[in-house]
Steps between C-alpha positions, in 0.01 A plus 500: 500500500608863529290753300701675229464843664695356792760325284779642290372640173616431147250321281348820359836600357536160333159527340584839358830364363322206336247716320583408145866591540828315515556378849855632526505480877471157671148366535510524878260599778216325321312402808702512821795740486600408855583150382704581195846525651562130461340452157724272299772506760519124506558477128794595283318584179480345153368149456484407871215344693396726782516354847162450665301467179131537576251263333282711269169367363318665213128410480298574191138541598412752228254264333563701180861415422668161486843446653661526160365858470642619833859636516688579824796739546699535819722811487664726751814589684770301678796677658451806283488303176182468295419135451239254387419149616519208260252208499735290716535767768836634389571872537640655183598866448315671219724561199477702181566177314170365631313721252391306197464605137180690587687701761337335800591221743315173553513451877173310507459197725235265369244334725480122536297321238214460747435567865708721727850611409783447751797733496769622740541860605854606594598794720388798301311829510270540203180414319322198369324598177238292328372553146207329341478415131810689395853527634628820653766704325780575751799680359854523640676831448810671638441744784690827549789309659518252215349215703229269364152622611160361432204691359185387680150486351292813551142401424382855573706648214330469162831504311646218708553177295310309769191725504294248307618200707286374785737494800552582864745441782565430866792641694734341755821519695639161606823481695650354814261711706195344342244551229319833457243513221191672364265513208481848350247721322703819558562537121213306353262205548475232240548132603342380828792387718507355849795397714540240771805487727562207731755473779456602858148591388270413207396834342309593186420843359401677179257230385235654273147389591278331240403762242733752660700584189189591302367695798809721499463575130127564535535724805751727336307518171217657704712786633543761227852605589624141546331340195788595261736296720332176389691355203256268326493174697879505542570716804404800709775763530557664838383863500843646558627345177175598338560861601847493345353356180231769479224251579417629850425855622810659649289697755260221585574502874553881531167573678566232760860611551374860547247373753772326699706820505200703608398250769840495668545879489266509798569176689771244561577188296676226697705227337642214702807306386769290672689822567201643694207728436533801273253789537449723202315807367517697181724802565530734210490268201653192669360222713756503786531236772670523837591196711802275495626730223352790301393399154298694246339455160398736225155441357523192272365466149275220382807331350687532829216322674461219248876429490559587870783712370590861424378708795412168671846346442597265780870494583633207704563717804270362760306824536396678180474173311247327732289815531499543119393133457207545734398824326522327162275220621254743654471695175454190287247353739338840549499472879689816592200732526285252689760406756759716669669189643712320240555239384141379496462123531134432422468411130131585515609866523719484185409641160180655635505821300416555134851634436708202595737245354233285340765277349642405842143461632416255219805280531456468878135405451612227257729307739379233739685646797441866409874558459661642188784724392290770329752782568856523629422531869197273505671306778440782747293337777568162338261499202745391230515151349835443665622198700833396649661209679843471656505119463330437162454150365300562182356778281196460271388738228151434372354645181130541572193461283398768255 
């Protein structure tokens, strides 16, 4: 598996686009942008079964919700068209006429009466949402070009109609190149989800250890700045979204960012990517690197760090993008001052300062394999809950115990 900082970039932009807004652009680059060229290319569109349907199993191990109280939604993009998957595995474009009298769609797929639920996953790039107790309120609207577009749930936005619904999602791209998938806590953490992918290998990731969900909530309640991100027993909001909502200090990481700038005014910072090693120092007010190419960064804000955006934006250019991703990971993991060689690969060195991304720290501590998607470039050095297989035979999504 290739770490994200050495792969084409794109997921961060998707997450920003999904943030409580109409997804007017295709839901693409969810997990593996390098594999998206053939998404849906074997299918012609409405009402067709996708070739190579992948067996999908949904396992309800919540212990708190029966199968009748669990609702599944498979939504995403196929050939530039926003689509949803029906219970029989058919791909159907979203349509304004899908909205009911209440203004929302009902794209829910019910679980089997008992035991595991067997479905088929067609070629698609998108998300598998699960909601517990209540159904989610998706709405189809017209985008700027007049095409049908789907509004996704935004559990971190108090005015969102799904704010009170217990829900979460996993992300995937499945096409003729294989299956590329991850669990995600980039926006929020609510429902314990684990994924298993079988094929040329048998891989599992994202599984929350026993008591892990409660441990995340408890850990963040104990950190003054992060406590407001805990929404009852429903979810924990990622600090970037909390900052935008006025729940998290906008200058929280400023002292650490200043320390990084001060540290590398007097010595070199080296970042190694597939393109080679970049050597940088702060010159004037910018951290400037020489190497395969010259790239430089203005001092980021706390928000830039949490979203790996703004002054840490990562274009898909093979040089600035990978360096920005490694910087973003180093800031979130608070390893930049302690190590001048990046990326660091020893998780024991992560989150060791008081000013750190305690949210990412907590969700990593909660998983059995130590992997999680706590921020956009958490896959730097391969610490994200991401797996892939070029010859998949089955995909399992397990809802863990509360």
